[in-house]
PAZAPA-4460 file (N, C-alpha, C; in steps of 0.05 Angstrom, whole numbers, plus 32768, in hexadecimal, padded with zeros to 4 digits):
% residues 118
    n_x    n_y    n_z   ca_x   ca_y   ca_z    c_x    c_y    c_z   seq   type   mol
   86F9   7976   8331   86EE   7990   8335   86DC   7990   834D     1      M     A
   86DD   79A5   835C   86CE   79A8   8375   86B5   79B9   8370     2      H     A
   869D   79AD   8375   8684   79BB   8371   8677   79C1   838C     3      W     A
   867C   79D8   8396   8671   79E1   83B0   8657   79F1   83AA     4      N     A
   8643   79E4   83A0   862B   79F2   8397   8613   79ED   83A9     5      T     A
   8602   7A02   83AB   85EA   79FF   83BB   85D1   79FD   83A9     6      K     A
   85D3   7A09   8391   85BB   7A0A   8381   85BE   79FD   8365     7      I     A
   85D6   7A00   835A   85D9   79F3   833F   85E0   79D6   8343     8      I     A
   85D7   79C6   8330   85DF   79AA   832E   85F0   79A7   8315     9      N     A
   860A   79A3   8318   861C   79A4   8301   861C   798A   82F0    10      P     A
   860B   7977   82F6   860C   795D   82E8   8609   7960   82C9    11      Q     A
   85F5   796F   82C0   85F1   7972   82A3   860A   7980   8297    12      D     A
   8614   7994   82A4   862B   79A3   829B   8643   7990   8298    13      L     A
   8647   797F   82AC   865D   796C   82AC   8659   7958   8295    14      I     A
   8641   794E   8292   863B   793A   827D   863F   7945   8261    15      N     A
   8634   795D   825D   8635   7969   8242   8652   7970   823B    16      I     A
   8661   7979   824F   867D   7981   8249   8690   7968   824B    17      S     A
   8685   7951   8251   8694   7938   8254   86AB   793B   8268    18      R     A
   86A5   794C   827D   86B9   7950   8292   86D0   7961   828B    19      G     A
   86D0   796D   8273   86E6   797D   826A   86E6   7998   8279    20      D     A
   86FA   799D   828A   86FB   79B5   829A   86FB   79CF   828A    21      D     A
   8707   79CE   8272   8707   79E7   8261   86EB   79ED   8258    22      K     A
   86DC   79D9   8250   86C0   79DE   8247   86AF   79E7   825E    23      I     A
   86B2   79D9   8275   86A3   79E1   828E   86A9   79FE   8295    24      I     A
   86C2   7A05   8294   86CB   7A21   829A   86BD   7A35   8287    25      H     A
   86BC   7A2E   826D   86B0   7A3F   8259   8692   7A43   8260    26      K     A
   8684   7A2E   8266   8667   7A30   826C   8662   7A3F   8286    27      Y     A
   8673   7A3B   829A   8670   7A4A   82B3   8674   7A68   82AE    28      L     A
   8688   7A6F   829F   868D   7A8B   8299   8676   7A97   8289    29      L     A
   866C   7A88   8276   8655   7A91   8266   863D   7A97   8277    30      Q     A
   8637   7A85   828A   8621   7A88   829C   8625   7AA2   82AD    31      F     A
   863D   7AA5   82B7   8644   7ABC   82C8   8642   7AD6   82B8    32      Q     A
   8647   7AD5   829E   8645   7AED   828E   8629   7AF4   8285    33      E     A
   861A   7AE0   827D   85FF   7AE4   8271   85E9   7AE8   8285    34      L     A
   85E9   7ADA   829B   85D3   7ADA   82AE   85CF   7AF6   82BB    35      I     A
   85E3   7B04   82C4   85DE   7B1E   82CF   85D0   7B31   82BC    36      P     A
   85D8   7B30   82A2   85CB   7B41   828E   85AE   7B3A   828B    37      Q     A
   85A8   7B20   828B   858D   7B17   8288   857C   7B1D   82A0    38      R     A
   8588   7B1C   82B8   857A   7B24   82D0   8571   7B41   82CF    39      I     A
   8584   7B52   82C6   857E   7B6E   82C3   8567   7B73   82AF    40      E     A
   8568   7B65   8299   8553   7B67   8284   8538   7B5E   8290    41      S     A
   8539   7B48   829F   8520   7B3F   82AC   8514   7B54   82BE    42      L     A
   8525   7B60   82CE   851C   7B75   82E1   8510   7B8D   82D2    43      K     A
   851E   7B95   82BD   8515   7BAC   82AD   84FA   7BA6   82A0    44      E     A
   84F7   7B8F   8294   84DE   7B88   8286   84C8   7B83   829A    45      N     A
   84CE   7B79   82B1   84BA   7B75   82C6   84B0   7B90   82D0    46      L     A
   84C2   7BA3   82D4   84BB   7BBE   82DC   84A9   7BCB   82C7    47      K     A
   84B0   7BC7   82AE   84A0   7BD2   8297   8486   7BC3   8292    48      A     A
   8482   7BAD   82A2   846B   7B9C   829F   8469   7B90   8283    49      E     A
   8480   7B8A   8277   8481   7B7E   825C   8481   7B60   825F    50      D     A
   8469   7B54   8262   8466   7B38   8266   8473   7B27   8250    51      R     A
   846F   7B30   8238   8478   7B20   8221   8497   7B1E   8221    52      K     A
   84A4   7B34   8228   84C1   7B35   8228   84CC   7B25   8240    53      Q     A
   84BE   7B26   8257   84C6   7B16   826E   84C5   7AF8   8266    54      V     A
   84AF   7AF1   825A   84AB   7AD5   8251   84C2   7ACD   823E    55      R     A
   84C8   7ADE   822B   84DC   7AD9   8217   84F8   7AD5   8224    56      Q     A
   84FE   7AE6   8236   8518   7AE4   8244   851B   7ACA   8253    57      L     A
   8506   7AC3   8262   8506   7AAA   8271   8507   7A92   825F    58      L     A
   84F9   7A94   8249   84FA   7A7E   8235   8517   7A7B   822A    59      H     A
   8524   7A90   8224   853F   7A90   821A   8553   7A84   822E    60      Q     A
   854E   7A8A   8248   855F   7A81   825D   855A   7A64   8265    61      M     A
   8543   7A59   825E   853B   7A3F   8267   8550   7A29   8261    62      S     A
   855B   7A27   8249   856F   7A11   8245   8587   7A14   8257    63      P     A
   8591   7A2C   825B   85A8   7A30   826D   85A1   7A29   828A    64      Q     A
   8588   7A31   8292   857F   7A2A   82AD   857E   7A0C   82B1    65      I     A
   8574   79FE   829D   8573   79E0   829F   858F   79D4   829E    66      Q     A
   85A0   79DF   828D   85BB   79D6   828A   85CB   79D8   82A4    67      F     A
   85C5   79EC   82B4   85D3   79F0   82CE   85C4   79E3   82E5    68      F     A
   85B0   79D2   82DE   85A2   79C2   82F2   8590   79D2   8305    69      G     A
   8586   79E9   82FC   8574   79F9   830C   8557   79EF   8307    70      L     A
   8553   79D6   830D   853A   79C8   8307   8521   79D5   8314    71      I     A
   8525   79E0   832C   850D   79EB   833A   8503   7A04   832C    72      E     A
   8512   7A0F   8318   8508   7A26   8309   84F9   7A1E   82F0    73      L     A
   84FB   7A05   82E8   84EE   79FD   82CF   84D0   7A00   82D0    74      V     A
   84C3   79F7   82E6   84A6   79F9   82E9   849C   7A16   82E9    75      K     A
   84A8   7A28   82FA   849E   7A43   82F9   84A2   7A51   82DE    76      P     A
   84B8   7A4B   82D1   84BC   7A57   82B6   84A8   7A4C   82A2    77      I     A
   84A3   7A32   82A4   848F   7A26   8292   8473   7A33   8297    78      R     A
   846C   7A36   82B0   8453   7A43   82B7   8451   7A5F   82AB    79      R     A
   8466   7A6E   82AE   8466   7A89   82A4   8464   7A89   8285    80      L     A
   8472   7A76   8278   8471   7A75   825B   8454   7A70   8251    81      E     A
   8445   7A61   8261   8429   7A5B   8259   8415   7A70   8262    82      L     A
   8419   7A7B   827A   8405   7A8D   8286   840D   7AAA   8287    83      D     A
   8422   7AB2   8279   842D   7ACD   827C   8418   7AE3   8276    84      Y     A
   8405   7ADD   8264   83F1   7AF2   825D   83DB   7AF4   8272    85      E     A
   83D5   7ADE   827F   83BE   7ADE   8291   83C4   7ADF   82AF    86      T     A
   83DD   7AD8   82B6   83E3   7AD9   82D3   83E4   7AF6   82DD    87      M     A
   83DD   7AF9   82F7   83DD   7B14   8302   83FA   7B1F   8302    88      S     A
   83FC   7B39   8302   8416   7B46   8303   8425   7B3E   831D    89      L     A
   8416   7B3B   8332   8422   7B33   834C   842F   7B17   8349    90      E     A
   8420   7B04   833D   842B   7AE9   8339   8443   7AEA   8327    91      D     A
   8441   7AFA   8312   8457   7AFC   82FF   8470   7B07   830E    92      L     A
   846C   7B1C   831E   8483   7B27   832D   848F   7B13   8340    93      N     A
   847E   7B05   834F   8487   7AF1   8362   8497   7ADB   8354    94      T     A
   848C   7AD1   833E   8499   7ABC   832F   84B5   7AC5   8325    95      L     A
   84B6   7ADC   8319   84CF   7AE7   830E   84E3   7AED   8324    96      V     A
   84DA   7AF7   833A   84EC   7AFC   8351   84F8   7AE2   835B    97      Q     A
   84E8   7ACD   835C   84F2   7AB3   8364   8508   7AA9   8351    98      T     A
   8503   7AAC   8337   8517   7AA5   8323   8531   7AB5   8327    99      V     A
   852E   7ACF   832A   8545   7AE1   832E   8555   7AD9   8347   100      I     A
   8547   7AD3   835C   8555   7ACB   8375   8565   7AB2   8371   101      T     A
   8559   7A9E   8364   8567   7A85   835E   857E   7A89   834B   102      K     A
   857B   7A9A   8338   8591   7A9F   8325   85A8   7AAD   8333   103      L     A
   85A2   7ABF   8346   85B8   7ACC   8355   85C6   7AB7   8367   104      N     A
   85B7   7AA5   8372   85C4   7A8F   8382   85D5   7A7D   8370   105      L     A
   85CB   7A78   8358   85DB   7A68   8345   85F4   7A76   833C   106      A     A
   85F2   7A90   8339   860A   7AA0   8333   861F   7A9E   8349   107      L     A
   8616   7A9E   8362   8629   7A9B   8378   8636   7A7F   8377   108      N     A
   8627   7A6B   8370   8632   7A50   836D   8647   7A4F   8357   109      D     A
   8641   7A5C   8340   8653   7A5C   8329   866C   7A6B   8331   110      V     A
   8669   7A82   833E   8681   7A92   8346   8693   7A82   8358   111      S     A
   8687   7A75   836C   8696   7A65   837F   86A4   7A4E   8371   112      L     A
   8696   7A41   835F   86A2   7A2A   8350   86BA   7A34   833F   113      T     A
   86B7   7A4B   8332   86CC   7A56   8322   86E4   7A5D   8334   114      L     A
   86DE   7A6A   834B   86F4   7A72   835D   8703   7A5A   8368   115      K     A
   86F5   7A45   836F   8701   7A2E   837B   8710   7A1B   8367   116      E     A
   8709   7A1D   834E   8713   7A0A   833A   8723   7A15   8323   117      N     A
   8722   7A2F   831F   8730   7A3A   8307   8741   7A52   830D   118      F     A
***
């Protein structure tokens, strides 16, 4: 399989699926299906200034983010999970926008991987 990725690190995905292309394909499709919906939910809750829901969404996404090797998002998400009530709205917005940007780049990687391999 050819991994032409800029942001995702497929090593955990390959390890967990034991290199089985069918399982890898399933996880890639699942990521491609779920992440856009979650990005939209993040944007809506951020706009509504619903800190608790933003935190909840990022917490729910955390395993998938780690699974796809998006390690640079782990620290910001952890920070938000701990400080979501006290951080300024500006910091919250910046942090969430960073996560959304990285997730969109990861979606591009997943789309390209699917296109080139399946």
